[in-house]
N, C-alpha and C positions, 0 to 999 in steps of 0.2 A: 080673671077672665082669660080664657085660652084663646090663642091667635087662630084666626080662620084659616082653615086648610083649602088649598086649590083643588078643584075638581078635575077629573081626567077628562081631557078633550078627546072624544071618540072619533070625531072627524080627522083630527090630527094622526091618531094612531092608525086609522085606515090608510091615510096618506102614507104614513111610514111603511107599513106593509106593502103597499103598492110600489112606491117609488124607491124605498131604501133610506128616505130622509124625509124630514118634514119640511115642506115648502113654507116660504115666508107669507104671511106674518104669524102663521100658526106656531103653537108650541104643544107639547103634551099635556099642558094644564091650562084651565080656564080660570080666570079671565086673563092669564098672562099672554102676552103677543111679543114678537121679536121687534127689536129696534130696526127702523130702516137702514139699509146700507148708508155708510158714510155719515153716521150719526153717532154723537157722543151723548149718552143719557147719564143723568145724574139724579140720585135721590138723597135728599138731605131733609132731616126732620120731618119724614113723612110726605114731603113735597117732591115732585119730579119735575125735570126740566130736560130739554134736549136741543141740540144744535148741530148743525151739519159741520163736519170738521174738514172736508175736502170737496172739491167739485172738478168736474171735468167740463170742457168747452163742449157746448152742443155739436152733434155730428154735422159736419159740412161748413162750420163757421171758422175753423182753422185752416188757413193757407199753408199747405206742405211746402217745405223748402225742397231743394234738389235732394236726389237719393244719397248723394255723397254726404251732404250736410247731415241728413237724418241718420246715417250709418255712423257717423263721427260722434253725434250726440248720444247715440245709443251705447256706443262703445265706452264713452267718457261716464255716462250714468251707471252702467254696469261696473266698471272698474272702480268707481267711488264707493257704491254700495258694498262691494266686496271688501274694499280697503278699510272702511270704518268698522267692519264686523271682523277683521283680522287682528284686531287689538286683543291680546289674550296673555295671561301668565301661564297657561298650560297649552300643550300641543293641540292643534286644531285638526279636524276631519271633516269630511263631506260625505253625505249619503246620497248616492245617486238613484233616481228611479228609472233612468234611462230615457226620460223626457227631455224635450228640447231645452226646458227652462233649467233644470239642474245640470245638464251638460254644459250650457252655455255659461253658467256661473262658474263651474269648475274650470273650464277652459280659460 
């Protein structure tokens, strides 16, 4: 028996032509849909399961610290994120887009 082929999702293709991308949860094929953000999806033996693998606190529920403490934590997190990615047996480089994020990481 041949596998069932997915059908083209005409609505998603129209969205792609208009926006330049296919917005969630659509994909180019039916009945396939994108997994929600923050979700780990697993398919084993024809059965699927999913779970959320991270979560952010609801807006307005986190009490901000002082600006100085926030800046110190941001600097520490950036330095740590870069440090663990600098482990290499070969020379490293960085590609800059000119945006704030890539310029901050390289700095």
